[in-house]
C-alpha positions in Angstrom: 5.7 38.4 -11.0 2.1 36.1 -10.7 2.5 32.6 -8.9 -0.2 30.0 -10.0 -1.1 27.6 -6.8 -1.5 24.8 -9.4 1.9 23.0 -10.5 3.4 19.4 -10.6 6.9 19.0 -10.9 8.9 16.1 -10.8 13.1 15.0 -10.6 14.7 11.6 -10.2 18.7 11.1 -10.1 20.7 8.1 -9.9 23.0 7.7 -7.6 25.7 4.9 -6.5 23.3 3.5 -3.9 20.3 3.8 -6.0 17.6 5.6 -7.4 16.1 8.5 -5.7 12.7 11.0 -7.5 10.6 13.8 -5.6 7.3 14.6 -7.0 5.7 18.0 -5.9 2.0 18.9 -6.5 -0.1 21.4 -5.7 -3.5 23.1 -5.9 -5.4 26.5 -4.3 -5.8 26.6 -0.9 -6.2 29.9 1.5 -2.7 29.1 3.5 0.0 27.1 2.9 -1.0 23.1 4.2 1.9 20.7 3.4 1.3 17.1 3.1 4.7 14.7 3.2 4.9 10.7 2.0 8.2 10.1 3.6 9.9 6.5 3.7 11.2 5.4 7.2 14.5 6.2 6.1 14.1 10.1 5.0 11.8 10.0 8.3 14.6 12.3 10.5 14.4 14.8 7.4 10.6 15.9 8.0 11.7 18.9 9.7 14.1 20.6 7.0 11.6 19.4 3.9 8.9 21.3 6.0 11.0 24.1 6.7 12.4 24.1 2.5 8.7 24.1 1.6 7.7 27.1 3.4 11.3 29.3 2.1 9.7 28.0 -1.5 5.9 28.2 -1.3 3.8 30.8 0.5 0.2 29.5 -0.2 -1.5 26.5 -1.7 -2.0 22.7 -1.0 1.2 20.9 -1.2 1.6 17.4 -2.0 5.1 16.1 -1.5 6.6 12.9 -2.2 9.8 11.2 -2.3 10.3 7.7 -3.2 13.9 5.3 -3.1 15.0 2.3 -4.5 18.0 1.0 -3.2 21.1 -1.2 -4.2 20.3 -4.6 -2.0 24.3 -4.5 -0.8 23.7 -0.5 0.0 21.2 -1.1 2.8 22.2 -4.5 4.3 25.2 -6.1 5.3 24.9 -9.7 6.4 27.6 -11.7 8.2 27.7 -15.2 9.6 27.7 -15.5 13.8 30.3 -18.0 13.6 30.2 -18.4 17.7 26.3 -19.3 16.9 27.2 -22.0 14.2 30.0 -23.4 16.0 27.5 -23.7 19.5 25.1 -25.4 16.9 27.0 -27.7 15.5 28.0 -28.6 19.2 24.3 -29.1 20.5 23.6 -31.0 17.1 26.8 -33.6 17.7 25.9 -34.0 21.5 22.2 -35.0 20.2 23.5 -37.5 17.6 25.5 -39.3 20.7 22.5 -39.4 23.0 20.2 -40.1 19.5 22.2 -41.8 17.4 19.4 -41.9 14.7 19.1 -38.5 14.6 19.5 -36.1 11.7 21.9 -33.5 12.1 21.2 -29.7 11.8 20.8 -28.8 7.9 22.2 -25.5 6.6 19.2 -24.0 5.8 17.8 -25.1 8.9 21.5 -23.6 10.6 21.1 -20.2 8.5 17.0 -19.7 9.5 18.2 -19.7 13.1 17.5 -16.8 14.8 20.6 -14.3 15.9 22.7 -16.4 12.9 23.0 -14.2 10.4 23.6 -10.8 11.1 22.5 -7.5 9.3 24.6 -4.3 9.8 22.4 -1.2 8.1 24.6 1.3 6.6 25.1 4.9 6.9 22.0 6.9 5.6 23.7 10.2 5.8 24.8 10.1 1.7 21.1 9.4 1.0 19.4 12.0 3.0 22.2 14.7 2.0 21.5 13.8 -2.1 17.4 13.7 -1.4 17.8 17.3 0.3 20.3 18.4 -2.9 17.3 16.9 -5.4 14.7 18.6 -3.5 15.8 21.9 -4.0 15.9 21.2 -7.2 12.2 19.8 -7.9 11.5 23.1 -6.1 13.3 25.0 -8.5 11.1 23.4 -11.6 7.9 23.5 -8.9 8.5 27.3 -9.2 9.0 27.4 -12.6 6.2 25.6 -13.5 4.0 28.1 -11.1 5.2 31.1 -12.3 4.9 30.3 -16.0 1.2 29.2 -15.2 1.1 32.2 -13.5 2.1 34.9 -16.0 -0.4 33.2 -18.1 -3.2 33.7 -15.4 -1.8 37.5 -15.0 -2.0 37.9 -19.2 -5.4 37.1 -18.6 -6.4 39.8 -16.2 -4.8 42.4 -18.0 -6.7 41.4 -20.9 -10.0 42.5 -18.5 -8.4 45.5 -17.3 -7.8 46.9 -21.0 -11.8 45.6 -21.3 -12.6 47.8 -18.2 -9.9 50.6 -18.9 -12.0 51.1 -22.7 -15.5 51.2 -21.2 -14.6 53.5 -18.0 -12.9 55.7 -21.1 -16.6 55.1 -23.0 -18.4 56.6 -19.8 -16.2 59.1 -19.2 -16.3 60.6 -23.2 -20.3 60.8 -23.1 -20.2 61.1 -19.4 -21.9 65.1 -20.2 -24.3 63.5 -23.3 -25.5 60.6 -20.4 -26.2 63.7 -17.8 -28.1 65.7 -20.4 -29.9 62.9 -21.3 -31.0 62.2 -17.9 -32.3 65.9 -17.5 -34.2 65.2 -20.5 -35.7 62.6 -19.3 -36.4 63.9 -15.8 -38.0 67.1 -18.0 -40.2 64.7 -20.3 -41.7 62.8 -17.2 -42.7 65.8 -15.3 -44.2 67.5 -18.3 -46.1 64.3 -18.2 -47.6 65.0 -14.9 -49.2 67.9 -16.1 -48.3 69.6 -13.3 -47.1 73.0 -12.7 -44.2 74.2 -10.9 -41.7 77.0 -9.8 -39.2 76.9 -12.7 -36.4 77.5 -10.5 -37.2 74.8 -8.3 -38.2 72.7 -11.3 -33.9 73.7 -12.2 -33.2 73.0 -8.5 -34.5 69.3 -8.4 -32.5 69.0 -12.2 -29.3 70.0 -10.7 -30.0 67.3 -7.5 -30.8 64.5 -9.6 -28.0 65.1 -11.6 -25.5 65.3 -8.9 -26.8 62.4 -7.8 -26.6 60.7 -11.1 -23.1 62.0 -11.8 -20.8 59.0 -11.6 -17.5 61.2 -12.3 -16.1 59.8 -8.9 -17.4 56.3 -9.4 -15.0 56.0 -12.6 -11.7 57.8 -11.0 -12.0 55.1 -8.1 -12.6 52.5 -10.9 -9.6 53.9 -13.1 -7.2 54.1 -9.4 -7.7 50.7 -8.8 -7.0 49.5 -12.3 -4.1 50.8 -12.4 -3.0 49.2 -8.9 -3.8 46.3 -10.4 -1.4 46.1 -12.9 0.8 47.3 -10.5 0.4 44.5 -8.1 0.7 42.0 -10.9 4.4 43.0 -11.8 5.5 43.0 -7.5 8.1 40.0 -6.9 5.7 38.7 -3.8 2.7 36.9 -2.8 0.1 38.5 -4.2 -3.6 36.7 -4.8 -4.7 38.5 -1.2 -3.9 41.9 -2.5 -5.4 41.2 -5.6 -8.7 39.5 -3.9 -9.3 42.9 -1.9 -8.8 45.0 -5.0 -11.3 43.0 -6.9 -14.0 43.7 -3.8 -13.0 47.6 -4.6 -13.7 47.0 -8.0 -17.0 45.7 -7.7 -17.9 48.2 -5.1 -17.8 50.5 -7.6 -19.1 49.2 -10.7 -22.5 48.4 -8.2 -22.2 51.8 -7.1 -22.2 52.9 -11.1 -25.4 50.9 -11.5 -27.5 52.2 -8.2 -26.7 55.7 -9.5 -27.8 54.6 -13.5 -30.8 56.6 -15.0 -30.1 55.9 -18.5 -29.6 51.7 -19.8 -26.3 52.6 -21.2 -25.1 53.0 -18.0 -26.2 50.2 -16.9 -25.0 47.8 -19.5 -21.7 49.3 -18.9 -22.3 48.7 -15.3 -23.2 44.9 -15.9 -20.3 44.5 -18.2 -17.8 45.6 -15.5 -19.2 43.3 -12.9 -18.9 40.1 -15.5 -15.0 41.0 -16.3 -14.7 41.5 -12.4 -16.1 38.3 -11.6 -13.7 36.2 -14.6 -10.7 38.4 -13.2 -11.9 37.3 -9.5 -11.9 33.5 -10.5 -8.7 33.6 -12.0 -7.3 34.9 -9.0 -8.4 32.2 -6.7 -5.1 30.7 -8.5 -2.9 32.9 -7.8 -0.7 32.5 -4.9 
């Protein structure tokens, strides 16, 4: 199944410790290029996050961002260091004894004293565990969006394939008539030259020119490539590079068809083929 390299997914969840949200967006790129924006609390998860992205996505420039909003009591717990408070009280009394007019330390000054308030970070393991679980859910939504858009791209490609098949079928049906018209054109040009040629030699030259203008092999290869594109579109793997190669092969046959053309009808058909192939190629640039 075709998957687009352009997609977006966002998922948010409430927990006892706060709120967590993931955002994943991507655009087309030749290789997988992940970009992560993580808060410090989740920085240790970076290798695991990159590994999860590699398993879920084969190609694309991926921007992955996570936001956490924790409750105050979850991340820090402050408590007084009673030892330091006692020392400050003793020193304040000593100073007051030496300088009776000195002002005693206020509660605000004591609380601002370095080390009086001790902060204890809580265990980040639950937050990190929840972050990885929500990442997997976000990736599932992300891949669903990619597959949905990829299927739309595949339908556009199949429409062009149907048009190519119709052109190939039309040329094949009219090929005997086209070859006869080519031979008639050759005879007409030779007659216009008023040149006396040996009839046997003339027929040999006409046969040789007709063989050079015969596009039956090119039509066969076009049909084969179209069938292969259809097959590849139905596989469950990254297909963008394979499809891009097939577009090159289709374009090669269309160019050969154009170069062999003697009548205007075949030339116009070759031009239309190239237009359809280019339209497919543009869509394929967005397929993983």
